[in-house]
Structures are given as C-alpha cells and as structure tokens.
C-alpha positions as CSV (number, residue, x, y, z in Angstrom):
1,M,-27.9,4.0,-32.4
2,P,-28.9,2.4,-29.5
3,S,-32.1,2.8,-28.4
4,V,-34.2,2.5,-25.0
5,I,-37.8,1.8,-24.3
6,V,-39.0,2.3,-20.8
7,N,-42.2,2.2,-19.4
8,P,-43.1,6.2,-18.5
9,G,-45.3,5.5,-15.6
10,S,-42.9,6.2,-13.1
11,S,-39.5,7.1,-12.5
12,R,-38.9,4.1,-9.6
13,L,-38.7,0.7,-10.7
14,R,-39.8,-2.2,-7.8
15,A,-38.6,-5.9,-8.1
16,R,-39.9,-8.3,-5.7
17,T,-38.5,-12.2,-5.4
18,V,-40.4,-14.8,-3.7
19,A,-39.8,-18.6,-3.2
20,I,-42.5,-20.5,-4.6
21,P,-43.2,-24.6,-4.7
22,D,-41.7,-26.3,-7.5
23,P,-44.3,-25.4,-10.4
24,G,-43.3,-28.1,-12.9
25,S,-42.8,-27.5,-16.2
26,L,-43.0,-23.4,-16.8
27,Q,-44.0,-23.9,-20.4
28,K,-47.8,-23.9,-19.5
29,Y,-46.8,-20.1,-18.2
30,L,-45.8,-19.0,-22.0
31,T,-48.1,-16.7,-23.7
32,A,-48.2,-16.9,-27.4
33,R,-46.5,-13.4,-27.6
34,S,-44.8,-11.6,-25.2
35,S,-42.9,-14.2,-23.5
36,M,-39.6,-15.6,-23.3
37,C,-37.5,-18.5,-22.2
38,L,-34.1,-20.6,-22.1
39,L,-35.3,-24.2,-21.0
40,H,-32.5,-27.1,-20.2
41,G,-33.8,-30.1,-18.6
42,Y,-35.0,-29.5,-15.1
43,E,-33.5,-25.9,-15.0
44,E,-35.8,-23.6,-16.9
45,I,-36.1,-19.6,-16.6
46,I,-39.1,-17.7,-18.4
47,G,-40.0,-14.4,-18.8
48,L,-43.7,-12.7,-19.3
49,G,-44.4,-9.1,-20.6
50,E,-42.0,-6.3,-21.1
51,I,-41.1,-3.4,-18.5
52,A,-38.2,-2.3,-20.5
53,R,-36.0,-2.8,-23.9
54,F,-32.7,-1.8,-25.1
55,E,-31.9,-2.0,-28.9
56,T,-28.0,-2.2,-29.7
57,D,-25.3,-3.9,-31.5
58,S,-23.1,-5.3,-29.3
59,P,-23.2,-7.3,-25.9
60,G,-20.8,-4.8,-24.4
61,A,-22.9,-2.1,-25.1
62,A,-25.9,-4.0,-23.6
63,D,-23.9,-5.2,-20.7
64,V,-23.2,-1.1,-19.9
65,W,-26.8,-0.5,-20.2
66,W,-28.0,-3.4,-18.1
67,E,-25.6,-2.3,-15.1
68,E,-27.0,0.7,-15.1
69,F,-30.6,-0.2,-15.6
70,C,-30.0,-2.4,-12.2
71,A,-28.3,0.5,-10.5
72,D,-31.9,2.1,-10.0
73,I,-33.6,-0.9,-9.3
74,E,-35.3,-1.2,-5.5
75,N,-34.9,-5.1,-5.2
76,E,-36.8,-6.8,-2.6
77,T,-36.0,-10.7,-2.1
78,E,-36.4,-13.9,-0.3
79,M,-33.8,-15.5,-2.1
80,P,-30.6,-13.4,-1.6
81,G,-27.5,-14.6,-3.3
82,V,-29.3,-17.2,-5.3
83,R,-27.8,-16.7,-9.0
84,G,-30.6,-16.1,-11.5
85,T,-33.1,-14.9,-9.1
86,G,-34.3,-11.3,-8.9
87,P,-34.6,-9.1,-11.8
88,L,-33.0,-10.2,-15.2
89,A,-33.0,-9.4,-18.9
90,F,-33.2,-11.9,-21.8
91,G,-31.1,-11.0,-24.9
92,S,-31.0,-11.9,-28.6
93,F,-27.8,-10.4,-30.4
94,T,-27.1,-10.2,-34.2
95,F,-24.6,-12.8,-35.6
96,D,-23.0,-10.1,-37.8
97,G,-23.9,-6.5,-36.1
98,D,-21.9,-4.6,-38.5
99,R,-23.7,-6.0,-41.6
100,S,-27.1,-7.1,-40.1
101,T,-30.3,-4.9,-40.9
102,S,-31.9,-6.4,-37.4
103,P,-30.7,-5.0,-34.1
104,S,-29.9,-6.9,-31.0
105,V,-32.1,-6.7,-28.0
106,M,-32.3,-6.7,-24.4
107,I,-35.7,-7.4,-23.1
108,V,-36.8,-6.7,-19.2
109,P,-39.8,-9.1,-18.4
110,E,-42.7,-7.8,-15.9
111,T,-42.6,-11.6,-14.6
112,V,-39.8,-14.1,-14.4
113,I,-40.2,-17.6,-13.2
114,G,-37.1,-19.9,-12.5
115,R,-36.4,-23.5,-10.9
116,R,-32.6,-24.6,-10.9
117,A,-30.5,-26.6,-8.3
118,G,-33.9,-27.4,-6.1
119,Y,-34.9,-23.9,-6.1
120,S,-37.8,-22.1,-7.6
121,W,-38.9,-18.5,-7.5
122,L,-41.4,-15.9,-8.8
123,T,-40.0,-12.3,-9.7
124,Q,-42.0,-9.4,-10.5
125,V,-41.4,-6.0,-11.7
126,S,-43.2,-2.9,-11.9
127,F,-43.2,0.8,-11.6
128,D,-44.2,2.4,-8.0
129,S,-45.9,-0.6,-6.8
130,V,-45.4,-4.6,-7.4
131,H,-48.3,-6.5,-7.7
132,A,-48.7,-9.7,-6.3
133,D,-51.1,-11.5,-8.7
134,P,-49.0,-14.8,-9.7
135,P,-48.9,-15.5,-13.6
136,R,-51.9,-17.7,-15.2
137,I,-51.3,-21.0,-16.9
138,Q,-52.0,-20.3,-20.5
139,A,-53.9,-22.8,-23.1
140,P,-51.6,-25.2,-24.9
141,P,-50.1,-24.2,-28.4
142,R,-52.0,-25.4,-31.5
143,Q,-49.7,-27.0,-34.2
144,P,-49.5,-25.2,-37.2
145,T,-51.5,-26.0,-40.1
146,G,-50.4,-26.3,-43.8
147,L,-46.9,-25.4,-42.8
148,E,-44.6,-25.4,-46.5
149,L,-41.1,-25.1,-46.9
150,S,-40.0,-22.8,-49.8
151,D,-36.5,-21.5,-50.9
152,G,-35.3,-18.1,-49.0
153,V,-32.5,-15.8,-50.8
154,V,-30.1,-18.6,-51.2
155,T,-31.5,-21.6,-53.1
156,E,-30.1,-25.2,-52.8
157,Q,-28.2,-25.0,-56.0
158,G,-27.3,-21.1,-55.1
159,W,-26.2,-22.7,-51.6
160,A,-24.1,-25.3,-53.6
161,E,-22.1,-22.6,-55.8
162,R,-21.2,-20.6,-52.8
163,A,-19.9,-23.6,-51.1
164,G,-17.9,-24.2,-54.1
165,Q,-16.6,-20.7,-53.8
166,V,-15.8,-21.2,-50.2
167,R,-13.8,-24.5,-50.7
168,E,-11.8,-22.7,-53.6
169,I,-10.9,-19.8,-51.5
170,L,-10.1,-21.2,-48.0
171,G,-6.3,-21.1,-47.2
172,D,-4.3,-22.2,-44.5
173,D,-5.2,-19.4,-42.3
174,V,-8.9,-20.5,-42.5
175,Q,-9.8,-24.5,-41.8
176,R,-13.4,-24.4,-42.0
177,V,-16.4,-22.2,-42.8
178,L,-20.1,-22.6,-41.5
179,L,-22.1,-21.8,-44.1
180,M,-25.8,-20.6,-44.1
181,R,-29.0,-21.3,-46.2
182,D,-32.2,-19.7,-45.3
183,L,-35.7,-20.9,-46.1
184,M,-39.4,-20.0,-45.7
185,A,-41.9,-21.8,-43.7
186,R,-45.4,-20.4,-44.1
187,A,-48.6,-21.7,-42.5
188,D,-52.2,-21.1,-42.6
189,D,-52.6,-19.4,-39.3
190,P,-50.2,-16.9,-37.2
191,I,-47.5,-19.6,-36.0
192,D,-47.6,-20.0,-32.0
193,P,-43.7,-20.1,-31.2
194,R,-44.6,-22.0,-28.1
195,W,-45.4,-25.1,-30.6
196,I,-41.8,-25.1,-31.4
197,V,-40.3,-24.7,-27.7
198,Q,-42.4,-27.5,-26.9
199,R,-41.4,-29.9,-29.6
200,C,-37.7,-28.9,-29.3
201,S,-38.3,-29.5,-25.6
202,D,-39.7,-32.7,-25.6
203,L,-38.0,-34.3,-28.8
204,L,-34.1,-32.9,-27.0
205,P,-34.5,-32.7,-23.5
206,D,-30.7,-32.3,-23.3
207,S,-30.3,-29.5,-25.5
208,W,-30.8,-25.7,-24.5
209,T,-34.4,-24.7,-26.1
210,Y,-34.9,-21.0,-26.2
211,L,-37.7,-18.0,-27.4
212,V,-36.4,-14.5,-27.5
213,Q,-38.1,-11.6,-29.7
214,G,-39.7,-14.6,-31.9
215,A,-36.0,-15.9,-32.3
216,V,-36.8,-19.9,-31.5
217,G,-35.0,-23.1,-31.6
218,T,-32.8,-25.6,-29.8
219,T,-29.0,-25.9,-29.3
220,S,-26.0,-28.1,-27.8
221,T,-24.0,-25.1,-27.8
222,L,-23.1,-23.5,-24.6
223,L,-21.6,-20.6,-25.7
224,L,-21.0,-19.1,-21.8
225,R,-22.4,-20.1,-18.7
226,Q,-21.3,-17.8,-15.5
227,I,-23.0,-19.0,-12.2
228,D,-22.2,-20.1,-8.7
229,G,-18.4,-19.0,-9.0
230,L,-17.6,-20.8,-12.3
231,I,-17.7,-19.9,-15.9
232,T,-18.2,-22.5,-18.7
233,T,-18.0,-22.5,-22.4
234,R,-18.8,-26.0,-24.5
235,T,-16.7,-26.1,-27.5
236,L,-18.5,-28.2,-30.1
237,S,-17.1,-28.9,-33.6
238,H,-19.2,-30.3,-36.4
239,G,-18.5,-33.8,-37.5
240,Q,-19.4,-35.4,-40.7
241,S,-23.0,-36.3,-41.6
242,A,-21.8,-39.2,-43.3
243,V,-19.6,-40.8,-40.9
244,S,-21.0,-43.4,-38.6
245,G,-20.6,-44.1,-35.0
246,S,-17.9,-46.7,-35.6
247,D,-15.9,-45.1,-38.0
248,P,-12.3,-45.3,-37.2
249,R,-11.7,-41.5,-37.6
250,L,-14.3,-40.6,-35.0
251,L,-12.9,-43.4,-32.6
252,E,-9.5,-42.1,-32.7
253,A,-10.8,-38.2,-32.5
254,L,-12.1,-39.6,-28.9
255,S,-8.7,-40.6,-28.1
256,G,-7.4,-37.3,-28.6
257,T,-5.9,-38.3,-31.9
258,G,-6.4,-37.8,-35.7
259,P,-7.6,-35.2,-38.1
260,F,-11.3,-34.7,-36.5
261,A,-9.5,-34.5,-32.9
262,E,-7.0,-31.6,-34.2
263,E,-9.6,-29.5,-35.8
264,H,-11.6,-29.8,-32.4
265,G,-8.5,-29.0,-30.5
266,S,-7.9,-25.9,-32.4
267,A,-11.7,-24.9,-31.3
268,V,-10.8,-25.6,-27.6
269,R,-7.5,-23.8,-27.7
270,W,-9.4,-20.7,-29.2
271,S,-12.3,-21.1,-26.7
272,E,-9.3,-20.7,-24.0
273,E,-7.7,-18.0,-25.3
274,M,-11.0,-15.8,-25.1
275,L,-12.0,-17.1,-21.7
276,R,-8.6,-16.3,-20.4
277,P,-8.8,-12.6,-19.7
278,F,-11.5,-13.3,-17.2
279,C,-10.1,-16.3,-15.1
280,R,-7.9,-16.8,-12.7
281,S,-7.6,-20.8,-13.7
282,I,-9.1,-22.9,-16.5
283,Q,-8.9,-26.5,-17.3
284,H,-10.9,-28.9,-19.3
285,S,-10.6,-32.6,-20.2
286,P,-7.7,-33.8,-22.8
287,F,-10.0,-35.9,-24.5
288,P,-13.2,-34.8,-26.2
289,G,-16.7,-36.2,-25.9
290,L,-19.5,-37.1,-28.5
291,I,-23.0,-36.0,-28.6
292,P,-25.2,-37.1,-31.2
293,E,-27.8,-35.1,-32.9
294,A,-29.9,-35.8,-35.5
295,S,-28.1,-36.9,-38.7
296,D,-24.8,-35.0,-36.7
297,R,-22.2,-36.4,-34.7
298,M,-20.4,-33.4,-32.8
299,L,-17.1,-33.6,-30.5
300,V,-17.4,-31.7,-27.4
301,T,-15.4,-30.2,-24.8
302,D,-16.3,-28.0,-21.8
303,V,-13.8,-25.2,-20.8
304,T,-14.2,-24.2,-17.1
305,G,-12.5,-21.2,-15.2
306,A,-13.0,-19.6,-11.8
307,P,-14.1,-16.0,-13.2
308,L,-12.4,-12.8,-11.6
309,P,-14.4,-10.9,-9.4
310,E,-15.4,-8.2,-12.3
311,T,-16.3,-10.4,-14.9
312,R,-19.7,-10.3,-16.2
313,S,-21.4,-13.0,-18.2
314,L,-22.3,-10.5,-21.5
315,T,-18.4,-8.8,-21.3
316,A,-17.4,-12.3,-22.0
317,V,-19.9,-13.1,-24.6
318,G,-18.8,-10.3,-26.4
319,A,-15.2,-11.9,-26.4
320,M,-16.5,-15.1,-27.4
321,H,-18.5,-14.5,-30.2
322,P,-18.7,-15.4,-33.0
323,A,-18.1,-19.1,-31.8
324,P,-16.3,-21.3,-34.6
325,F,-19.1,-23.5,-34.3
326,V,-21.3,-20.8,-36.3
327,S,-18.6,-19.0,-37.9
328,G,-15.8,-21.4,-38.7
329,L,-11.8,-21.1,-37.6
330,P,-10.8,-19.0,-37.0
331,P,-13.8,-17.1,-36.6
332,W,-12.8,-13.3,-37.4
333,K,-11.2,-14.5,-40.6
334,A,-14.3,-16.7,-41.3
335,L,-16.7,-13.8,-40.4
336,E,-15.1,-11.9,-43.3
337,M,-15.2,-14.3,-45.9
338,L,-19.0,-15.2,-45.2
339,A,-19.3,-11.7,-45.5
340,E,-18.3,-11.8,-48.8
341,V,-19.7,-14.9,-49.8
342,E,-22.9,-16.0,-48.0
343,G,-25.0,-13.7,-49.5
344,V,-28.0,-14.0,-46.7
345,D,-28.5,-11.7,-43.7
346,R,-28.3,-14.1,-40.8
347,G,-30.4,-11.7,-38.2
348,R,-30.5,-12.7,-34.7
349,I,-30.1,-16.2,-35.7
350,T,-26.6,-18.2,-34.7
351,G,-26.2,-14.9,-32.3
352,P,-25.9,-15.6,-28.6
353,V,-29.3,-15.7,-26.8
354,G,-30.0,-16.2,-23.1
355,W,-30.5,-13.9,-19.8
356,I,-28.1,-12.0,-17.4
357,D,-29.6,-11.3,-13.8
358,S,-28.4,-7.9,-11.7
359,Q,-25.3,-9.7,-10.3
360,G,-24.1,-10.1,-14.2
361,D,-24.2,-13.8,-14.0
362,G,-26.2,-15.6,-16.8
363,E,-26.6,-18.2,-19.4
364,W,-26.0,-17.7,-23.3
365,V,-26.1,-20.2,-26.2
366,V,-25.9,-20.2,-29.7
367,D,-27.2,-22.2,-32.5
368,W,-26.3,-23.3,-36.1
369,R,-30.0,-23.6,-37.1
370,G,-32.4,-21.7,-36.0
371,A,-36.2,-19.7,-36.8
372,Q,-37.2,-16.1,-36.6
373,V,-40.8,-15.4,-36.9
374,D,-41.4,-12.6,-39.2
375,A,-41.6,-9.1,-37.6
376,T,-44.9,-8.0,-40.1
377,D,-46.3,-11.5,-41.1
378,P,-46.9,-14.2,-38.1
379,N,-47.6,-16.6,-40.3
380,L,-44.1,-16.9,-41.7
381,L,-41.2,-18.1,-40.2
382,H,-37.3,-17.5,-41.6
383,V,-35.8,-20.7,-41.3
384,F,-31.7,-20.8,-40.9
385,I,-29.8,-23.9,-41.4
386,G,-25.7,-24.2,-41.6
387,Q,-23.4,-26.6,-43.1
388,P,-19.7,-26.6,-42.5
389,V,-17.4,-26.3,-45.7
390,G,-13.8,-27.4,-45.5
391,H,-10.5,-27.6,-47.7
392,D,-11.3,-31.2,-49.3
393,D,-14.9,-31.5,-49.0
394,D,-17.0,-32.6,-51.8
395,V,-20.0,-30.0,-52.4
396,S,-22.3,-32.9,-53.5
397,L,-22.1,-34.8,-50.5
398,L,-22.4,-31.3,-48.6
399,A,-25.5,-30.7,-50.1
400,T,-26.7,-34.1,-49.3
401,A,-26.0,-33.8,-45.9
402,L,-27.6,-30.0,-45.5
403,R,-30.8,-31.6,-46.7
404,K,-30.8,-33.8,-44.2
405,R,-30.1,-31.5,-41.5
406,I,-33.2,-29.2,-43.3
407,S,-35.3,-32.4,-42.8
408,A,-34.4,-33.1,-39.3
409,T,-34.9,-29.3,-38.3
410,F,-38.2,-29.0,-40.2
411,A,-39.7,-32.2,-38.3
412,L,-39.3,-30.1,-35.1
413,M,-41.9,-27.7,-36.3
414,R,-44.5,-30.2,-37.4
C-alpha cells in the first residue's frame, strides 16, 4: 500500500524560488547522504534534504499524490513560468512493481538548486516560514578504498545458462530480451555515492547522471522529457559489442536498412505508439544516429511531440515504462519472460528515475546498468548490468560482451 511521510511541524507548506547567479557545477553542494541529482552537461538539478516522501508501486499513483501535494503549497517565485523552478519531487521507480520487494519512491527536497537555458535558481521549501540561508559547499567526496567485486545472486555461469534458456524460448512474438546480472561491490569504508556521480559526469558528460535514494549511475537513455511545450523520448537499441564502427551492418543501419535498422525501427514505432495518446503531433528523423559508449555502439532516434494541454510527465512515463532498451521487444512480453527466467530482483535499477515540477513537467531517464547503495550496509553496492539476448546470438560471445560491460561499469566506480 502507498505510504506518505510528511514533516508534521505544520499543515502549511511554503516554497520560495529566487534567481541566482550561475553557481557553476552544482555537485559541490551535494551531501554524502540525503541528496539527489539529475545532471546532463550544463543542465543540472539537485535536491538537498527531505520535506516529504511518498512510497508507491506506480508512476500513475505517484502523479496523483504529487498533484494533490502541490495544490496545498504556497508558492512564491521570482521566476514565474520557468519550467523546473519552484517545488519539485525526485522519483525512482522499480523496474517491475508487481514482483519487486523494493518500493518506488518520490522525495520532495527541502532545497533545490537548478540551472538550465541560461537560468539559475534556488528553491527552498519548509513549513510555516522559509529560511533564507543558502546551501553550503561540501567537502569533496572520497574515492572508495579496497573496492572489490563479487558475484551476486546470478553468477557468470548462471547468467550464461539463463541466456541459453532465453534464446531457446524466444519466439516470433519476442525479438530480444535484456537479461540482467547482479554483482556486489564492497569497500573498506562507507561508499560515498557522490564519488560515482563525479566520475560518471566527468567521464560521460553527454549522458544523464543520476542519484536518488541511493540509486546511482549514468545513462544515454532519455525515457521522457516534457518541458517548454515539447515532449521527447530517446529511443535506443543495443548494438553488437563485437561490431566495429566500420561494420557494413552498422553502416547500412545508419541509412535505415538492414537487420539492425529493422530492430531499431520496431523500438521507434513502439515509442510513437506509447507517446501518441499524449500528443497533438509527433515527428522523428527517418534515419537513426549512433551513440558510442564504452564497449557498445547504440542506434538512437529522438521522437518528439507537442503534448496535449492535460499531459503530465509522470503519466506519460507510466505508459512508456518498461522501455524496450531495459526489457526487450515487445516490452510487456519480455517482462513476463524475465519474471520467469532472470532470477534476480532488479529493484529500482532499470526503472524510471528523474524529477517532476509543480506544473507536471519533468525529465526521466532509464538505465541498462546501475548501482544501489545497500539500505543497511553503506560499505556495499549492489551493481546491475544487462546484456541483450536475441534468437541467433552465441551465448559464449554474449558472456564475453557482458564481461566487457562489467569492466567498463566497474571502472566508473574506481
């Protein structure tokens, strides 16, 4: 059942937003605990502290709660109409709410600092009166020492066996499934997730780096962005790890032909179908682009629409999840197969993570890899990394590709 925790000090919640000079990178304000962020190049939003929390099992229920919550806030702002300003909530949702022991969570921070499109702002939220003290710059995070990686629930051999099962039971109605492996990373001291944030944003500045309730990582997959009168989803499909940049199959995919382009086109059509009920019009390029990331090359197409007036980002997120990139094609059938075969609870990894403002606009991403700080042991990270499995794939080659992905992911933490 959903549960709500709100500061009981007063029944009147107030928010104050002021414009501030460009503060530079906002990472310097993040605390080792009780901080949140979504960073993408120059565009950054962070949250500090917690004024309210909502635990649920779906984006739809979270959106209903958030709209009701915002209706009771007295909102004072120097920046009316600038999306992303004012009170907002960060969210992190489970991959499979029906089968996970982890709840999805929405957190309303006491302090929000943001910068986007030439604007920088500070929002503070509290009961009764809003304090005017600016947030303090924090000591930089320390690199974890003695970090060691070990097997989780699914070992390397166990993953290969599951991949073989998936390959055998894939039919014409399911093209590909993203099969997850979990690992444990243990350090000598409590792990500061800000270190991972710093490493991710430094090494992959064009990706979205996130931290919400201990879930931390970086991704190129924009599940949904609704802001400034546009709604966008970035459709990605996994390339082949063993494919070189000059491989003819990859080159023909960029011209919209061949097997890689056909599979990517199926994902694009799914994105259009899910987005259409929320838009007056939709458009996208007829040819995919290419994103190189570590050992992977991924085809990408941005699908953009003009949202209907009543569209809210979290409602659309509920329709878009689970995305093919983190489940398979088609997603709901892939989800059923994963529930039977995968053998690991992903928790909030590969679920939507992002923020929503009081107008319903927001930015949400999903990740095929990520880490979760253990709720009871701060020295421990649960790491999840996915590898797509198709009809004709060689399991031994897939296992090799997965090892490369694990090495590349682990390098981000060290």
